[in-house]
N, C-alpha and C positions, 0 to 999 in steps of 0.2 A: 506493498499498499502506500506509495506518495503523500507525504506530506509539504506542501510548497508553499512561502510567500506568498501572498495574492497579487503580482506583478504581472505582467506580459511577460519580462524574462523568466519569469518560473514558469509563469502558461504553458512555455514553450517546451521547456526542459520535462517539467510533469508529463504533457501530450507524445513526446519524446518517452518518455521513463513508459505511457502505456500500452504503447506499440509496439514496446522488446516487451511486454509483456506483467507487467504489476498490472495488478488487477482492479484498483482504484486509486481516486486520487479525490487529496483533504486539503486543505486551503486552510492555514498558518491562522490562528485571531492577527483581524485589523485592529486598528486602536478604537476605544471603547466598546469592542467585542470581548467576553471573558471567554475565557480558556475553556471553560466547563460546558460553555453554550454550543462554542464553536466544534469541541470536540465531541457532542453530545452522544453520536453513533459510534463514533471510531473503532470502541473496543467489538462492536458485531459489523464493522467493517472488514477487520482483525481476521476476526473468526471467520467469516464468505468465504477470505481469500484462501486459510487454512487449508479449507475442505476443500474448494475446488479446485476442476482438473485447466491450468491454464496454455490458451492455445496461442502463444504470441505469434505473427505475421502466420494469422490462415492466409494459403492462397485467396488471392484474388480474380475475377475473372479480369479482361482487360476490354478497360473502356469504349463501349460502341460507340462508331462515331455514326451523327447524322445522316441518315440514306432513308431512302422512300421503303425500306422495308419494314422501318418503324415510325406510321402514324400517330400520335397520341386518338386515344378517344376522348377526350374530353375532361376524364377523371382528374379529382385532384388525390394524392399521393400523404397521407398522414405517418407520421414512423414514432416508435416511443420508444425508449433506450435508456438503461442507467449501467449498473456493474457490466464494466463488458465491453459498451457501449462504443468508446472512441476504434479502435479493430474492429468491432462489426459494423459501423455506419462506413468506415473504407472502404470495407470490403463492400458492402451493398449498394454504396453510391458508385465503387468505380466501374459497375455494369452499365450505368445510366448512358445514354448514349444526351448528344448535344443537346437534343428536343425534346425533353425527358418533361414528363406528365410535371405542373404545377405541384411542389412536394415542399410539406412541413416538419420539421423536427423539435420533437420535445426532448432532450436527450439530460437527464443530473446532473450537475456539474456546477461549481462553483462560474460565481459574476462574469469574475474576471479570463476565466478562462475560454468562455464559447465564441467571443473573437477569434482567438488564437485560433480558436479548433475550425472556426467556421473558414479560416482563409486556410489552414491546412488542406483540407476537403478542396478548395477549390481552387487550390494548386497542383489537389489529383484526381478530379475528377473533369470526364466532357462538360460536364451540367456544369453553369455561373452558381454556388454558393454563396451568402451572404450572412451577416445577421440580421435575425429580423427586425424591423423596426415598427411605430407606431402606421399604421396603413400603404405595409407595404404589399404593391401587387401581385397576385399567382398569375403564374403566366409561366407558357411552357416554355420550360430551359432554363429552370428558374427553382433552386432550392434553398428556404428559410431557415435557419437554423434559432427556436429560442434562447433569449439572451439568459444569464441563468440570473439568479435569487432577487430578483426584485418587483417579476412581472411574469403572469401566468399569460400562454401565445391560446389564442383562441383567432381561428375562420369564423368571416362573421360576409353580409353580403348577398344579392342574391346574383341577378348577369354578371358584376365581377367579382372576385372573390377577393378579399384582401387579409391582411393578419391585422390585428386586434389585439394590442398588451393589455394588461387588467391589473391592476394591483393590488385584488380581492387575497384573501388570506389563506394560508397554504394548506393545500387536500392532501389527502394518505402520507403528511408532513417536507411535500414537497412545494416551492414555487421555485421556476413552471412544474406543471404536474399533465402527465400522460393526460390524465380521463378528462381534464377540463378539454383541454385539444381535442382530443377524439370525442366527445359528446357534443362541443362544438359545430367540427366537423357533422355529425351525423345530424345537428339541427340546419348547416347550410346549404348540407352537398345531397345527401342521403344516401341513393342507389350509387349517383356519378361520386362514389369512392372509393377505395380503398387503401383497408387501416395492417397499419403493421406492429407487431409488439416483438421487440428484441431482447436479450440479456440484459437479467438486471434484481437486484433484491427487494422482494415486499412484492406490494399487489397493485400498485400506484396503474391505470393503465385498462384495467382486466373487465372493470364497469365499463367506463370510456371505450373499450372495443366492442363490448355484446353489446352498446347501444346502436354503435355503427354495425353489426349485421343484425340488428333487427331494424333497423333506418333500411336495407337493401341493399350496405356496401359488402362487397369483398374484403377477407380479411384474411391475413397467415399471418404466421408464427413459431421463432425460429426453437430447433426441437431439443430436446434436451443432453444431445450427446455434441453441439458446436454450442451448446449457450457456457461463457463464463461462470453464469451463474441463473439458475436455471430455477427463479421463485416467480418475476413477472411474466412469462413467458406461459409455465405454467398455473399459476392462478387464471389466466384467463382462457385457456383450453380448460380446467379441469370446469370452468361455473359456462363454459358453452358458445364461447367467445374466439372462439379460433376455428375458420374456417377447411383451412389443411396447415399442417406444420411442413418446414422445413429448414435442412441444414443449411446454415450460412449462405455457404458458397452458394446457392440456387436460389436465394432470396432475392436478388438483385436481379435478374437474369426472371424471373417468378413472377416479377410486381412489371417486367416491361413487358412481358406476353399478356400479362392480364387487363394491359393498358393500352394494348394494341386495336387499330382497325382491323389491321388483319384478321389477328385474332375473332373479332366479329363477323368478316365475310367468311371466313375458311370453319 
């Protein structure tokens, strides 16, 4: 478990450690934040790290080129992840073409790390990746990552979907919360969406993914064998929120396949 100062320089080091096999990342207390609050769940994270099989450097599918074989069908994609999510998201997004479906992501991560992580994803993927901001439009070829710490990320709008940041209280102990994102997508997009839940501790995202499935959306979950922590995907699977479980290395291609007009034509 990587414990780092909350600086952008520290964020880069922490993200590199996570890619190399560290299971989780915790920020050191900043000014005015008591250590007991900053480290409230550190023991649980360390215990989880000791139990899990770490899979550094998972095989990543090569980035797809935007071509006539992929035409987005209008769906938006919502992804939730936590412990182990840095490597998982790099693996999934590396399979996205440059003209990928509009995508929103909530990853549990300290607030000052998310901008660096978005930049790293942007360098590693064919699609554009950025840290979400209030009113950011959901467009083909764009991936938005929830900023950590102060706000939840939601999707709102009718014809033009956009990001909304809300400073509501934490949900399931998290802000941003995957449940909040998924539930907003269920309301805003219904069946015109695809929800994906990846590796992570706890149950955040299970209820929201079920709301998406009940609204007609397709849903995917990471399987146990490839999850660093099979907590969030397991909780979602147990309540019937996951339509299909896939190994990590197949999820990116699975998203692209399910959001392709060619699939409907076939």
